[in-house]
C-alpha positions in Angstrom: -0.8 45.4 77.1 -2.4 42.0 76.5 -1.9 42.4 72.7 1.9 42.6 73.3 1.7 39.3 75.2 -0.3 37.7 72.3 2.2 39.0 69.8 5.1 37.7 71.8 3.5 34.2 72.1 2.7 34.2 68.3 6.3 35.3 67.5 7.8 32.6 69.7 5.4 30.0 68.2 6.4 31.0 64.7 10.1 30.8 65.7 9.6 27.3 67.1 7.8 26.2 63.9 10.7 27.5 61.7 13.2 25.7 63.9 11.2 22.5 63.7 11.0 22.7 59.9 14.8 23.4 59.7 15.5 20.4 62.0 13.4 18.1 59.8 15.2 19.3 56.7 18.6 18.7 58.4 17.5 15.2 59.5 16.5 14.3 56.0 19.8 15.6 54.6 21.8 13.7 57.2 19.9 10.6 56.4 20.6 11.0 52.7 24.3 11.6 53.4 24.5 8.5 55.6 23.0 6.4 52.8 25.6 7.8 50.4 28.5 7.1 52.8 27.2 3.6 53.3 27.0 3.0 49.6 30.6 4.3 49.1 31.9 2.2 52.0 30.3 -0.9 50.5 31.8 -0.1 47.1 35.2 0.4 48.6 35.0 -2.9 50.5 34.0 -4.7 47.4 36.7 -3.1 45.3 39.4 -4.0 48.0 38.2 -7.6 48.0 38.4 -7.8 44.2 41.9 -6.2 44.4 43.0 -8.7 47.0 41.8 -11.6 44.8 43.6 -10.2 41.7 47.0 -9.8 43.5 48.9 -13.1 43.4 50.1 -14.4 46.8 53.8 -14.7 47.5 
């Protein structure tokens, strides 16, 4: 009966390790996506500023 308890603990530990690895991968992907969104936002801000300068005032 004790081998079943050991197997259950090992299976639960393996499951937690898999979830931890997936969480780290997700965090890295979210960080990369945030950098991309930040770069796009800065580019849009710069482009809108250039466009505002190019349009003559009335």
